[in-house]
C-alpha positions in Angstrom: 95.3 135.0 146.7 95.6 132.7 149.7 96.2 133.9 153.2 98.9 132.2 155.3 96.5 130.0 157.2 94.7 128.7 154.0 98.0 128.2 152.3 99.4 126.2 155.2 96.1 124.2 155.2 96.4 123.5 151.5 100.0 122.3 152.0 98.9 119.8 154.7 96.1 118.5 152.5 98.6 118.2 149.5 101.0 116.2 151.7 98.2 113.8 152.7 97.0 113.4 149.1 100.5 113.5 147.5 99.7 110.6 145.1 96.9 112.5 143.6 94.1 110.2 144.7 91.2 110.9 147.0 91.9 110.5 150.7 89.5 110.2 153.6 90.4 112.7 156.3 88.8 113.1 159.7 87.5 116.5 160.6 89.0 116.2 164.1 92.5 115.8 162.5 92.0 118.9 160.3 90.5 121.0 163.1 93.8 120.7 164.9 95.3 123.0 162.2 92.6 125.6 162.3 89.2 126.4 163.6 87.5 127.4 160.3 88.1 124.2 158.4 84.7 124.2 156.6 85.3 127.8 155.4 88.7 127.0 154.0 87.6 123.8 152.3 84.7 125.7 150.7 87.1 128.5 149.6 89.6 126.0 148.1 86.8 124.1 146.4 85.3 127.2 144.9 88.7 128.2 143.5 89.2 124.7 142.0 92.2 123.9 144.1 90.7 120.8 145.8 87.8 118.5 145.0 85.6 117.3 147.7 84.0 114.0 146.7 81.8 113.9 149.8 81.6 115.4 153.3 80.0 113.5 156.1 79.5 114.2 159.8 83.0 113.3 160.8 85.1 112.9 157.6 86.0 114.6 154.3 86.9 112.7 151.1 89.0 115.1 149.1 91.9 115.4 146.6 94.1 118.3 145.5 93.6 119.4 141.9 96.4 120.6 139.6 95.6 124.2 140.2 96.2 123.6 144.0 99.5 122.0 143.3 100.6 124.8 141.1 99.7 127.3 143.8 101.8 125.4 146.4 104.7 125.3 144.0 104.5 129.0 143.2 104.4 129.8 146.9 107.4 127.6 147.5 109.5 129.3 144.8 108.3 132.8 145.6 106.7 133.3 142.2 110.0 134.1 140.5 111.5 132.6 137.4 115.1 131.7 137.4 117.0 134.2 135.2 120.4 133.9 133.6 123.0 136.4 134.9 124.8 139.0 132.7 128.2 137.2 133.1 126.7 133.9 132.0 124.9 135.6 129.1 128.2 137.0 127.9 130.0 133.7 128.2 127.1 132.0 126.2 127.3 134.6 123.4 131.1 134.3 123.3 131.0 130.5 123.1 128.3 130.6 120.4 130.3 133.1 118.3 133.5 131.1 118.7 131.7 127.8 117.7 130.1 129.4 114.6 133.4 131.0 113.6 135.2 127.7 113.9 132.4 125.9 112.0 132.5 128.4 109.1 136.3 128.2 109.0 136.3 124.4 108.8 133.5 124.4 106.3 135.5 126.8 104.0 138.6 124.6 104.4 136.7 121.5 103.5 135.1 123.1 100.5 138.5 124.2 99.2 140.0 120.7 99.6 137.2 118.8 97.8 
């Protein structure tokens, strides 16, 4: 589970690397978001959310992995799945019953004619 600071940091990296490729990012740019950049990058890399191609004195070359993108999307939706309401479920059942009844009636009618 990500804390708020690391989650925000991952969103920033994902926005920079939105096309899925590796991007070179300066440490000074990332340190503007938080003081513990190295720790968060190491944590995200250990949890397979980002991939660090190389880390130099002043830059990182990194990309967001699919697990990181899923984590961001789950956080955005709140982790809940959309559910169908009771009213919509009853309407769906009623329409399916009516359509099957009409289909059976027409099938019987056609069988009697031919």
